[in-house]
Backbone as numpy.savetxt, mean C-alpha at the origin, in Angstrom:
# Nx Ny Nz CAx CAy CAz Cx Cy Cz
-1.81 5.08 25.96 -2.96 4.31 25.55 -3.17 4.47 24.05
-3.76 3.46 23.47 -4.00 3.45 22.03 -5.48 3.43 21.77
-5.94 4.31 20.94 -7.33 4.34 20.55 -7.42 4.19 19.04
-8.46 3.55 18.59 -8.61 3.37 17.16 -9.99 3.81 16.72
-10.05 4.55 15.62 -11.32 5.02 15.09 -12.01 3.91 14.31
-13.32 3.79 14.45 -14.04 2.77 13.69 -14.33 3.22 12.27
-14.86 2.30 11.49 -15.31 2.62 10.16 -16.42 3.66 10.24
-16.31 4.71 9.42 -17.33 5.75 9.39 -18.05 5.67 8.05
-19.36 5.49 8.10 -20.12 5.32 6.87 -19.96 6.50 5.94
-19.75 7.68 6.49 -19.65 8.87 5.66 -18.43 8.85 4.77
-17.46 7.97 5.08 -16.26 7.91 4.27 -16.40 6.96 3.09
-17.49 6.22 3.04 -17.66 5.25 1.97 -17.70 5.97 0.63
-16.85 5.56 -0.36 -16.82 6.26 -1.63 -18.12 6.10 -2.40
-18.35 7.01 -3.33 -19.49 6.91 -4.22 -19.11 5.96 -5.35
-19.95 4.99 -5.62 -19.62 3.98 -6.61 -20.11 4.40 -7.98
-19.28 4.08 -8.97 -19.52 4.56 -10.31 -20.60 3.78 -11.04
-20.91 2.57 -10.58 -21.88 1.77 -11.31 -22.60 0.84 -10.36
-23.77 0.38 -10.78 -24.52 -0.55 -9.94 -23.80 -1.87 -9.82
-23.09 -2.25 -10.88 -22.34 -3.52 -10.82 -21.28 -3.46 -9.74
-20.53 -2.36 -9.68 -19.50 -2.21 -8.65 -20.13 -2.16 -7.28
-21.31 -1.49 -7.18 -21.98 -1.41 -5.89 -22.35 -2.79 -5.38
-22.87 -3.62 -6.27 -23.24 -4.99 -5.89 -22.01 -5.78 -5.50
-20.94 -5.65 -6.30 -19.70 -6.37 -5.98 -19.17 -5.96 -4.62
-19.19 -4.64 -4.37 -18.68 -4.16 -3.09 -19.51 -4.69 -1.93
-20.84 -4.64 -2.05 -21.69 -5.08 -0.95 -21.50 -6.55 -0.66
-21.31 -7.35 -1.71 -21.08 -8.78 -1.50 -19.77 -9.01 -0.75
-18.72 -8.31 -1.18 -17.43 -8.48 -0.51 -17.47 -7.98 0.92
-18.16 -6.86 1.13 -18.25 -6.32 2.49 -19.02 -7.25 3.40
-20.10 -7.85 2.89 -20.87 -8.79 3.69 -20.03 -9.98 4.10
-19.24 -10.51 3.16 -18.36 -11.64 3.49 -17.38 -11.26 4.58
-16.84 -10.05 4.47 -15.86 -9.61 5.47 -16.51 -9.42 6.83
-17.71 -8.84 6.85 -18.40 -8.64 8.13 -18.66 -9.96 8.82
-19.09 -10.96 8.06 -19.36 -12.27 8.64 -18.09 -12.87 9.22
-16.92 -12.54 8.62 -15.66 -13.16 9.05 -15.19 -12.67 10.40
-15.79 -11.60 10.92 -15.39 -11.29 12.29 -15.30 -9.87 12.72
-15.52 -8.89 11.84 -15.38 -7.51 12.29 -16.40 -7.15 13.36
-17.56 -7.80 13.30 -18.60 -7.47 14.26 -18.15 -7.74 15.69
-17.16 -8.61 15.85 -16.67 -8.89 17.20 -15.77 -7.82 17.75
-15.41 -6.82 16.94 -14.54 -5.76 17.42 -15.42 -4.58 17.81
-15.63 -4.36 19.10 -16.56 -3.35 19.59 -15.82 -2.15 20.12
-16.59 -1.20 20.64 -15.97 0.02 21.15 -15.35 -0.20 22.51
-14.14 0.38 22.72 -13.47 0.37 24.01 -12.10 0.96 23.88
-11.23 0.68 24.84 -9.89 1.25 24.83 -8.85 0.17 24.73
-7.58 0.58 24.74 -6.50 -0.36 24.57 -6.03 -0.92 25.90
-5.23 -1.98 25.80 -4.64 -2.54 26.99 -3.62 -1.56 27.57
-3.26 -1.78 28.85 -2.36 -0.87 29.53 -0.98 -0.90 28.93
-0.65 -1.96 28.34 0.72 -2.21 28.02 1.30 -1.17 27.18
2.10 -0.92 27.50 3.29 -0.39 27.16 3.45 0.42 25.97
4.42 -0.08 25.29 5.03 0.71 24.26 4.52 0.31 22.88
3.67 -0.71 22.82 3.17 -1.15 21.52 2.16 -0.16 20.98
2.17 0.00 19.66 1.18 0.86 19.01 0.81 0.23 17.68
-0.40 0.49 17.24 -0.84 -0.04 15.98 -0.14 0.69 14.83
0.48 -0.02 13.91 1.09 0.64 12.76 0.03 1.07 11.75
0.42 1.87 10.80 -0.45 2.22 9.68 -0.68 0.94 8.87
-1.94 0.58 8.65 -2.27 -0.62 7.89 -2.50 -0.21 6.44
-1.63 -0.71 5.55 -1.62 -0.30 4.15 -2.17 -1.43 3.29
-3.22 -1.13 2.54 -3.84 -2.13 1.68 -3.01 -2.30 0.41
-2.46 -3.51 0.24 -1.55 -3.80 -0.87 -2.32 -3.93 -2.19
-2.07 -2.99 -3.10 -2.78 -2.93 -4.39 -4.29 -2.81 -4.17
-4.67 -2.11 -3.10 -6.06 -2.06 -2.67 -6.38 -3.27 -1.82
-7.66 -3.54 -1.65 -8.08 -4.73 -0.90 -7.99 -5.93 -1.84
-6.75 -6.31 -2.17 -6.51 -7.22 -3.28 -6.77 -8.69 -2.95
-7.00 -9.01 -1.67 -7.40 -10.37 -1.34 -8.81 -10.64 -1.85
-9.65 -9.61 -1.84 -11.06 -9.77 -2.20 -11.41 -9.24 -3.58
-10.70 -8.22 -4.04 -11.02 -7.58 -5.31 -9.78 -7.57 -6.20
-9.95 -7.41 -7.51 -8.80 -7.45 -8.42 -7.84 -6.30 -8.15
-6.57 -6.63 -8.04 -5.53 -5.68 -7.65 -5.46 -4.46 -8.57
-5.10 -3.33 -7.97 -4.86 -2.09 -8.72 -6.02 -1.65 -9.59
-7.24 -1.92 -9.13 -8.43 -1.44 -9.82 -9.18 -0.48 -8.90
-10.13 0.25 -9.48 -10.97 1.12 -8.67 -11.76 0.30 -7.65
-12.15 -0.91 -8.02 -12.89 -1.77 -7.10 -12.07 -2.08 -5.86
-10.79 -2.43 -6.04 -9.97 -2.79 -4.88 -9.65 -1.57 -4.03
-9.49 -0.41 -4.65 -9.22 0.81 -3.88 -10.45 1.21 -3.08
-11.60 1.25 -3.72 -12.82 1.66 -3.03 -13.20 0.68 -1.92
-12.95 -0.61 -2.14 -13.23 -1.57 -1.09 -12.29 -1.37 0.09
-11.03 -1.07 -0.18 -10.08 -0.81 0.91 -10.52 0.38 1.75
-10.99 1.45 1.11 -11.48 2.60 1.88 -12.70 2.22 2.69
-13.60 1.47 2.08 -14.82 1.09 2.79 -14.52 0.21 3.99
-13.46 -0.57 3.92 -13.05 -1.42 5.04 -12.10 -0.70 5.99
-11.94 0.61 5.80 -11.20 1.48 6.72 -9.70 1.19 6.78
-9.12 0.84 5.64 -7.66 0.80 5.58 -7.12 2.19 5.87
-5.96 2.25 6.52 -5.35 3.55 6.82 -4.77 4.19 5.56
-4.27 3.35 4.67 -3.66 3.82 3.43 -3.83 2.74 2.38
-3.73 3.15 1.13 -3.79 2.21 0.01 -2.51 2.35 -0.80
-1.87 1.22 -1.06 -0.70 1.17 -1.94 -1.14 0.72 -3.32
-0.59 1.34 -4.35 -0.79 0.83 -5.71 0.45 1.13 -6.55
0.51 0.48 -7.71 1.68 0.56 -8.60 1.33 1.39 -9.82
2.30 2.15 -10.32 2.03 2.96 -11.51 3.12 2.79 -12.57
2.67 2.86 -13.82 3.55 2.86 -14.99 3.20 4.05 -15.88
4.19 4.48 -16.66 3.99 5.48 -17.69 3.65 4.76 -18.99
2.60 5.20 -19.66 2.19 4.55 -20.92 2.92 5.16 -22.10
2.68 4.59 -23.29 3.33 5.08 -24.50 2.92 6.50 -24.84
1.72 6.91 -24.40 1.26 8.28 -24.66 1.36 9.15 -23.41
2.25 8.78 -22.50 2.60 9.59 -21.33 1.46 9.78 -20.34
0.53 8.85 -20.31 -0.44 8.78 -19.23 0.16 7.92 -18.11
-0.40 8.04 -16.91 0.07 7.20 -15.80 -1.08 6.30 -15.38
-0.84 4.99 -15.40 -1.88 4.01 -15.09 -1.46 3.12 -13.93
-2.46 2.53 -13.28 -2.20 1.60 -12.19 -2.02 0.20 -12.75
-0.86 -0.38 -12.52 -0.59 -1.75 -12.95 0.69 -2.20 -12.28
0.78 -3.49 -11.98 1.96 -3.99 -11.28 3.02 -4.56 -12.20
2.62 -5.41 -13.12 3.58 -6.11 -13.97 3.97 -5.26 -15.17
5.15 -5.54 -15.72 5.53 -4.88 -16.97 4.66 -5.35 -18.13
4.25 -6.62 -18.05 3.45 -7.22 -19.11 2.01 -7.41 -18.64
1.06 -7.30 -19.57 -0.35 -7.36 -19.21 -0.90 -8.78 -19.11
-0.13 -9.79 -19.46 -0.69 -11.14 -19.68 -1.25 -11.78 -18.41
-0.59 -11.63 -17.27 -1.05 -12.31 -16.05 -2.45 -11.87 -15.66
-2.72 -10.59 -15.78 -4.00 -10.05 -15.34 -5.06 -10.10 -16.42
-4.69 -9.78 -17.66 -5.69 -9.62 -18.71 -5.80 -10.82 -19.65
-4.79 -11.71 -19.63 -4.78 -12.82 -20.58 -4.34 -12.40 -21.97
-3.97 -11.15 -22.14 -3.51 -10.63 -23.43 -2.07 -10.14 -23.27
-1.20 -10.55 -24.17 0.20 -10.20 -24.08 0.44 -8.77 -24.55
1.17 -8.01 -23.76 1.51 -6.64 -24.14 2.34 -5.99 -23.07
3.21 -5.07 -23.46 4.06 -4.34 -22.52 3.36 -3.02 -22.19
3.12 -2.79 -20.92 2.34 -1.63 -20.49 2.92 -0.34 -21.05
4.22 -0.16 -20.96 4.85 1.09 -21.37 4.87 1.27 -22.89
4.55 0.22 -23.63 4.52 0.31 -25.10 3.10 0.47 -25.64
2.12 0.52 -24.75 0.72 0.65 -25.15 0.17 2.01 -24.74
-0.80 2.50 -25.47 -1.47 3.75 -25.11 -2.55 3.47 -24.08
-3.04 4.52 -23.46 -4.13 4.37 -22.50 -5.35 3.76 -23.18
-5.66 4.21 -24.39 -6.82 3.66 -25.11 -6.66 2.17 -25.35
-5.47 1.73 -25.71 -5.22 0.30 -25.94 -5.34 -0.49 -24.64
-4.83 0.06 -23.57 -4.90 -0.62 -22.28 -6.33 -0.72 -21.79
-7.15 0.25 -22.12 -8.53 0.24 -21.66 -9.42 -0.70 -22.48
-8.89 -1.29 -23.50 -9.63 -2.31 -24.24 -9.58 -3.67 -23.52
-8.71 -3.79 -22.54 -8.50 -5.06 -21.85 -9.34 -5.17 -20.59
-9.57 -6.40 -20.14 -10.36 -6.67 -18.93 -9.41 -6.96 -17.77
-9.56 -6.23 -16.67 -8.66 -6.35 -15.53 -9.29 -7.03 -14.32
-10.50 -7.54 -14.48 -11.19 -8.12 -13.34 -11.56 -9.57 -13.48
-11.78 -10.05 -14.70 -12.29 -11.41 -14.90 -11.36 -12.47 -14.34
-10.05 -12.22 -14.34 -9.09 -13.20 -13.83 -9.34 -13.51 -12.35
-9.86 -12.52 -11.61 -10.05 -12.67 -10.17 -11.29 -13.49 -9.86
-12.40 -13.13 -10.48 -13.68 -13.83 -10.28 -14.67 -13.26 -11.29
-15.69 -14.04 -11.66 -16.63 -13.56 -12.68 -17.31 -12.24 -12.33
-17.56 -11.99 -11.03 -18.28 -10.76 -10.69 -17.47 -9.50 -10.94
-16.16 -9.65 -11.16 -15.33 -8.49 -11.41 -15.07 -8.27 -12.91
-15.73 -9.06 -13.76 -15.53 -8.92 -15.19 -15.86 -7.49 -15.64
-15.02 -6.96 -16.52 -15.26 -5.63 -17.05 -14.52 -4.52 -16.34
-13.75 -4.83 -15.28 -12.97 -3.78 -14.63 -11.95 -3.20 -15.61
-11.85 -1.90 -15.62 -10.95 -1.20 -16.52 -9.70 -0.74 -15.78
-8.65 -0.43 -16.51 -7.43 0.05 -15.89 -7.62 1.50 -15.45
-7.32 1.83 -14.20 -7.48 3.22 -13.75 -6.24 4.05 -14.08
-6.43 5.35 -14.21 -5.31 6.26 -14.26 -4.98 6.74 -12.85
-3.83 7.36 -12.72 -3.46 7.93 -11.42 -4.49 8.97 -10.99
-4.98 9.77 -11.91 -6.01 10.77 -11.57 -7.27 10.09 -11.04
-7.68 9.00 -11.68 -8.87 8.27 -11.23 -8.70 7.85 -9.77
-7.56 7.26 -9.46 -7.33 6.75 -8.12 -7.29 7.86 -7.08
-6.57 8.93 -7.39 -6.41 10.00 -6.41 -7.73 10.69 -6.08
-8.66 10.63 -7.00 -9.97 11.26 -6.77 -10.76 10.58 -5.66
-10.37 9.36 -5.26 -11.11 8.63 -4.23 -10.59 8.89 -2.82
-9.53 9.66 -2.68 -8.83 9.77 -1.39 -9.70 10.43 -0.32
-10.04 9.69 0.76 -10.84 10.29 1.83 -9.98 11.19 2.73
-10.63 12.04 3.46 -9.94 12.87 4.44 -9.30 11.98 5.51
-8.07 12.29 5.87 -7.39 11.55 6.92 -6.73 10.26 6.48
-6.84 9.92 5.19 -6.20 8.72 4.66 -5.07 9.14 3.73
-4.33 8.15 3.20 -3.32 8.51 2.23 -3.02 7.37 1.27
-2.38 7.74 0.16 -1.94 6.79 -0.84 -0.44 6.57 -0.73
-0.04 5.30 -0.90 1.37 4.94 -1.03 1.56 4.53 -2.49
2.25 5.34 -3.26 2.32 5.18 -4.71 3.67 4.58 -5.09
3.64 3.36 -5.63 4.89 2.72 -6.06 5.15 3.01 -7.53
6.21 3.75 -7.81 6.59 4.10 -9.17 7.41 2.95 -9.77
6.85 2.31 -10.80 7.49 1.14 -11.41 8.34 1.51 -12.62
8.02 2.62 -13.29 8.81 3.05 -14.44 10.12 3.69 -13.96
10.97 4.08 -14.91 12.22 4.74 -14.55 11.97 6.21 -14.22
13.03 6.99 -14.13 12.91 8.37 -13.65 12.03 9.25 -14.55
11.73 8.79 -15.76 10.85 9.57 -16.64 9.46 9.78 -16.02
9.08 8.91 -15.09 7.73 9.00 -14.52 7.63 10.05 -13.41
8.76 10.50 -12.89 8.73 11.31 -11.67 8.01 12.64 -11.89
8.41 13.41 -12.89 7.79 14.71 -13.09 6.31 14.62 -13.44
5.90 13.74 -14.37 4.45 13.61 -14.62 3.67 13.18 -13.38
4.24 12.31 -12.57 3.57 11.88 -11.34 3.36 13.05 -10.40
4.39 13.86 -10.21 4.28 15.00 -9.30 3.30 16.05 -9.84
3.22 16.19 -11.15 2.25 17.11 -11.75 0.82 16.68 -11.44
0.57 15.36 -11.47 -0.77 14.87 -11.13 -1.05 15.11 -9.65
-0.07 14.87 -8.80 -0.24 15.16 -7.37 -0.68 16.61 -7.16
-0.08 17.52 -7.93 -0.37 18.94 -7.76 -1.78 19.32 -8.20
-2.42 18.45 -8.99 -3.76 18.76 -9.50 -4.85 18.53 -8.47
-4.57 17.77 -7.43 -5.63 17.39 -6.49 -5.48 18.18 -5.18
-6.58 18.53 -4.56 -6.53 19.42 -3.38 -6.31 18.67 -2.08
-5.21 17.97 -1.99 -4.90 17.23 -0.77 -3.56 17.70 -0.22
-3.36 17.45 1.07 -2.10 17.80 1.71 -0.98 16.94 1.10
0.21 17.52 0.89 1.31 16.74 0.30 1.64 15.45 1.04
1.41 15.41 2.35 1.72 14.21 3.12 0.67 13.11 2.96
-0.41 13.40 2.20 -1.38 12.35 1.91 -0.93 11.46 0.77
0.20 11.79 0.16 0.81 10.94 -0.86 2.22 10.60 -0.41
2.55 9.33 -0.40 3.93 8.91 -0.19 4.35 8.14 -1.44
5.59 8.28 -1.82 6.12 7.58 -3.00 7.10 6.53 -2.54
6.98 5.34 -3.11 7.93 4.26 -2.86 8.45 3.76 -4.19
9.67 3.23 -4.19 10.26 2.72 -5.43 11.42 1.80 -5.09
11.53 0.72 -5.87 12.73 -0.12 -5.77 13.91 0.60 -6.41
13.64 1.41 -7.40 14.69 2.18 -8.05 15.18 3.28 -7.12
16.43 3.19 -6.73 17.01 4.23 -5.88 17.00 5.57 -6.60
17.24 5.54 -7.91 17.26 6.78 -8.68 15.89 7.46 -8.69
14.83 6.66 -8.83 13.48 7.22 -8.82 13.17 7.83 -7.45
13.52 7.10 -6.40 13.28 7.62 -5.05 14.06 8.91 -4.81
15.32 8.91 -5.18 16.16 10.09 -4.95 15.70 11.28 -5.78
15.30 11.04 -7.03 14.85 12.13 -7.89 13.53 12.72 -7.40
12.64 11.86 -6.93 11.37 12.35 -6.38 11.64 13.26 -5.19
12.53 12.84 -4.31 12.83 13.65 -3.12 13.53 14.95 -3.50
14.38 14.90 -4.51 15.08 16.11 -4.95 14.10 17.14 -5.50
13.14 16.67 -6.32 12.20 17.58 -6.94 11.09 18.04 -6.00
10.74 17.19 -5.03 9.62 17.51 -4.16 9.98 17.14 -2.71
10.80 17.96 -2.06 11.27 17.62 -0.71 10.15 17.38 0.30
8.98 18.01 0.09 7.90 17.87 1.07 7.13 16.56 0.92
7.35 15.83 -0.16 6.66 14.57 -0.38 7.39 13.44 0.35
6.72 12.67 1.19 7.38 11.53 1.84 7.81 10.48 0.80
9.05 10.05 0.88 9.59 9.07 -0.07 10.31 7.97 0.71
9.97 6.72 0.35 10.57 5.56 1.02 11.19 4.65 -0.04
12.36 4.14 0.27 13.07 3.24 -0.65 12.65 1.79 -0.38
12.14 1.13 -1.41 11.78 -0.28 -1.31 13.02 -1.15 -1.43
13.20 -2.08 -0.50 14.37 -2.95 -0.52 13.96 -4.37 -0.19
14.44 -5.32 -1.00 14.31 -6.74 -0.69 15.65 -7.30 -0.26
15.63 -8.39 0.46 16.86 -9.00 0.95 17.00 -10.42 0.40
18.24 -10.82 0.14 18.54 -12.18 -0.30 19.58 -12.79 0.65
19.40 -14.08 0.91 20.31 -14.77 1.82 21.18 -15.75 1.07
22.49 -15.70 1.31 23.43 -16.64 0.72 23.23 -18.02 1.34
22.99 -19.02 0.51 22.71 -20.36 1.03 23.91 -20.96 1.74
25.10 -20.57 1.37 26.29 -21.13 1.98 26.66 -20.44 3.30
26.67 -19.13 3.28 27.14 -18.38 4.45 26.01 -17.94 5.37
24.79 -17.91 4.84 23.67 -17.40 5.62 23.63 -15.89 5.69
24.55 -15.21 5.01 24.63 -13.76 5.07 23.53 -13.13 4.20
22.96 -12.04 4.72 21.91 -11.33 3.99 22.50 -10.13 3.26
22.02 -9.91 2.05 22.40 -8.72 1.30 21.15 -8.04 0.75
21.17 -6.71 0.68 22.22 -5.83 1.17 22.24 -5.78 2.69
23.28 -5.24 3.25 23.32 -5.07 4.71 22.45 -3.89 5.10
21.95 -3.92 6.33 21.15 -2.81 6.80 21.98 -1.53 6.87
23.27 -1.67 7.16 24.14 -0.49 7.19 24.14 0.21 5.84
24.23 -0.58 4.74 24.23 0.02 3.40 22.89 0.64 3.06
21.81 -0.04 3.44 20.48 0.48 3.16 20.28 1.83 3.85
20.63 1.89 5.12 20.45 3.13 5.89 21.34 4.24 5.34
22.57 3.89 5.00 23.49 4.91 4.48 22.96 5.54 3.19
22.47 4.70 2.28 21.97 5.23 1.01 20.69 6.02 1.18
19.82 5.56 2.06 18.58 6.29 2.30 18.87 7.68 2.86
19.80 7.76 3.76 20.15 9.07 4.34 20.82 9.96 3.31
21.63 9.36 2.43 22.34 10.16 1.42 21.38 10.89 0.49
20.22 10.29 0.24 19.23 10.90 -0.63 18.17 11.68 0.14
18.35 11.83 1.45 17.40 12.54 2.31 16.00 11.93 2.27
15.94 10.60 2.09 14.64 9.94 2.05 14.02 9.92 3.44
12.70 9.77 3.48 12.00 9.73 4.76 12.14 8.40 5.47
12.41 7.35 4.72 12.54 6.06 5.36 12.73 4.95 4.35
12.56 3.73 4.86 12.73 2.53 4.04 11.47 1.67 4.16
11.20 0.91 3.13 10.06 0.01 3.08 10.63 -1.35 2.69
10.68 -2.27 3.64 11.50 -3.47 3.50 10.68 -4.75 3.43
11.17 -5.69 2.64 10.64 -7.05 2.69 10.85 -7.59 4.10
9.78 -8.15 4.70 9.87 -8.52 6.11 10.52 -9.90 6.27
11.81 -9.92 5.99 12.65 -11.10 6.16 14.01 -10.63 6.67
14.79 -11.57 7.18 16.18 -11.30 7.51 16.39 -10.05 8.34
17.19 -9.09 7.83 17.51 -7.89 8.61 16.30 -7.11 9.08
15.22 -7.13 8.31 14.02 -6.36 8.69 13.33 -6.94 9.91
13.65 -8.17 10.29 13.04 -8.81 11.45 13.97 -8.81 12.67
15.14 -8.24 12.52 16.17 -8.27 13.57 16.20 -6.95 14.33
16.06 -7.03 15.63 15.99 -5.83 16.45 17.20 -4.93 16.33
18.39 -5.52 16.26 19.59 -4.70 16.17 19.66 -3.97 14.83
19.25 -4.65 13.76 19.24 -3.98 12.45 18.18 -2.89 12.40
17.01 -3.16 12.96 15.97 -2.15 12.99 16.42 -0.94 13.79
17.22 -1.16 14.83 17.73 -0.04 15.62 18.56 0.91 14.77
19.24 0.39 13.75 20.03 1.24 12.86 19.12 2.20 12.09
17.94 1.71 11.71 16.98 2.56 11.01 16.54 3.69 11.92
16.20 3.35 13.14 15.72 4.35 14.10 16.80 5.35 14.48
18.01 4.87 14.66 19.11 5.76 15.02 19.37 6.78 13.93
19.07 6.40 12.68 19.26 7.31 11.55 18.08 8.26 11.37
17.05 8.09 12.19 15.88 8.96 12.08 15.00 8.66 10.90
15.02 7.42 10.42 14.26 7.02 9.25 12.96 6.32 9.64
11.96 6.44 8.80 10.74 5.68 8.96 10.95 4.23 8.55
10.10 3.34 9.07 10.29 1.89 8.90 8.96 1.27 8.53
8.85 0.86 7.25 7.67 0.17 6.73 8.09 -1.22 6.25
7.14 -2.15 6.23 7.44 -3.50 5.75 6.34 -3.98 4.80
6.71 -4.94 3.93 5.81 -5.55 2.97 6.17 -7.02 2.82
5.30 -7.80 2.21 3.85 -7.76 2.25 3.47 -8.82 3.27
2.84 -8.42 4.36 2.66 -9.27 5.55 1.20 -9.69 5.65
0.96 -10.99 5.44 -0.39 -11.54 5.54 -0.52 -12.54 6.69
0.58 -12.86 7.34 0.57 -13.77 8.48 0.54 -12.95 9.77
-0.41 -13.27 10.65 -0.60 -12.42 11.83 0.57 -12.54 12.80
1.25 -13.69 12.86 2.44 -13.80 13.71 3.55 -12.87 13.22
3.73 -12.82 11.90 4.72 -11.90 11.35 4.31 -10.46 11.63
3.03 -10.18 11.49 2.55 -8.82 11.75 2.78 -8.42 13.21
2.55 -9.36 14.12 2.78 -9.08 15.53 4.26 -8.80 15.80
5.13 -9.57 15.16 6.56 -9.33 15.30 6.93 -7.94 14.80
6.36 -7.55 13.65 6.62 -6.22 13.11 6.14 -5.15 14.07
4.97 -5.36 14.65 4.42 -4.42 15.62 5.36 -4.28 16.81
5.88 -5.41 17.29 6.79 -5.39 18.45 8.11 -4.70 18.12
8.49 -4.70 16.84 9.70 -4.00 16.42 9.46 -2.50 16.24
8.19 -2.09 16.37 7.87 -0.68 16.27 7.70 -0.17 14.86
7.29 -1.06 13.94 7.14 -0.67 12.55 6.12 0.46 12.42
6.38 1.40 11.52 5.47 2.52 11.29 4.29 2.13 10.42
4.52 1.23 9.48 3.46 0.83 8.58 3.67 -0.58 8.08
2.55 -1.25 7.84 2.58 -2.66 7.45 1.67 -2.83 6.23
2.25 -3.30 5.12 1.49 -3.51 3.90 0.98 -4.95 3.86
-0.32 -5.10 3.59 -0.95 -6.42 3.61 -2.03 -6.49 2.54
-2.27 -7.71 2.04 -3.35 -7.94 1.09 -4.72 -7.96 1.78
-4.72 -8.09 3.11 -5.97 -8.25 3.87 -6.04 -7.18 4.96
-6.21 -5.92 4.61 -6.11 -4.84 5.61 -7.13 -4.93 6.73
-8.40 -5.19 6.40 -9.43 -5.24 7.44 -9.22 -6.43 8.36
-8.96 -7.58 7.78 -8.72 -8.80 8.56 -7.49 -8.63 9.45
-6.41 -8.07 8.89 -5.19 -7.91 9.67 -5.39 -6.94 10.83
-6.10 -5.85 10.56 -6.34 -4.89 11.65 -7.14 -5.56 12.76
-8.17 -6.32 12.39 -8.98 -7.02 13.38 -8.16 -7.99 14.20
-7.28 -8.75 13.52 -6.45 -9.74 14.22 -5.50 -9.07 15.21
-4.87 -7.99 14.81 -3.93 -7.31 15.70 -4.64 -6.64 16.87
-5.80 -6.05 16.59 -6.57 -5.47 17.68 -6.93 -6.53 18.72
-7.40 -7.67 18.23 -7.82 -8.74 19.12 -6.64 -9.32 19.89
-5.55 -9.58 19.20 -4.39 -10.21 19.85 -3.82 -9.35 20.96
-3.88 -8.04 20.79 -3.27 -7.14 21.76 -4.27 -6.55 22.74
-5.51 -7.04 22.69 -6.51 -6.56 23.63 -7.01 -5.17 23.33
-6.82 -4.71 22.07 -7.27 -3.38 21.67 -8.62 -3.51 20.98
-9.46 -2.51 21.16 -10.74 -2.49 20.47 -11.03 -1.10 19.93
-11.94 -1.04 18.99 -12.27 0.23 18.36 -13.06 1.11 19.29
-12.83 2.41 19.17 -13.63 3.38 19.92 -14.97 3.58 19.25
-15.95 3.95 20.03 -17.24 4.36 19.46 -17.03 5.69 18.75
-17.86 5.97 17.72 -17.74 7.26 17.04 -17.99 8.40 18.01
């Protein structure tokens, strides 16, 4: 049987400003109206072997709040995401900040390379106005800022975007906070970053991010799942975090992951049919821009409901 814990008010983060508090309450109200109230206390359906995966908020609750900001992280916790994923870069003065793109222009409207700017320079920019007027004035968070919000029983999925230079400073920040090592998982498209993180910190869960491309002529997908699994095992990684296309949706390929004893996460899934397919494949975690909505949809579709506190 599957049981799910409801949102607990005591886990709601403390907000740094009245503006953020108002923004959060407005977003939460919109989400509540959209359907969470229909998910009441009870138990799961009899069936079988299905289980709810870890629901990971992509760049925070980024459907509603500006990505990779304190607002999106705090909203994700308030909406009871199981984990929050965010992206990190090393700055010119060796600080670690949350940001997805190499260049600041898409989010801030100002051209600049994140790794060539200092923290002070990056904090002169606005990271919220692009999303909606109510988010104007959001500042870029540091890794320390983000980790300070981590509730008990939750975890962060940290995507390292810089090269291997970021690994040691990142692990030093992890060591500064009083959380269990398994409350932080590291993901990276760079195999070298993933392997170096695991080498330096064997107790930290590390997953290799992999995307797949399909040849238009042959229909063949690359890389093959055999190669992905082989490389992940060679670096003693905990698992893989895959784009949910091609091999990641195929039962026989997924079986290779399981046979190797690897964890299986997928990104970025916002369609509930795709999420259901991932659930049926036994995925361990599912990254989505809409964590609360996705959890509600999967609970409803499978006849599962939240337990009373």
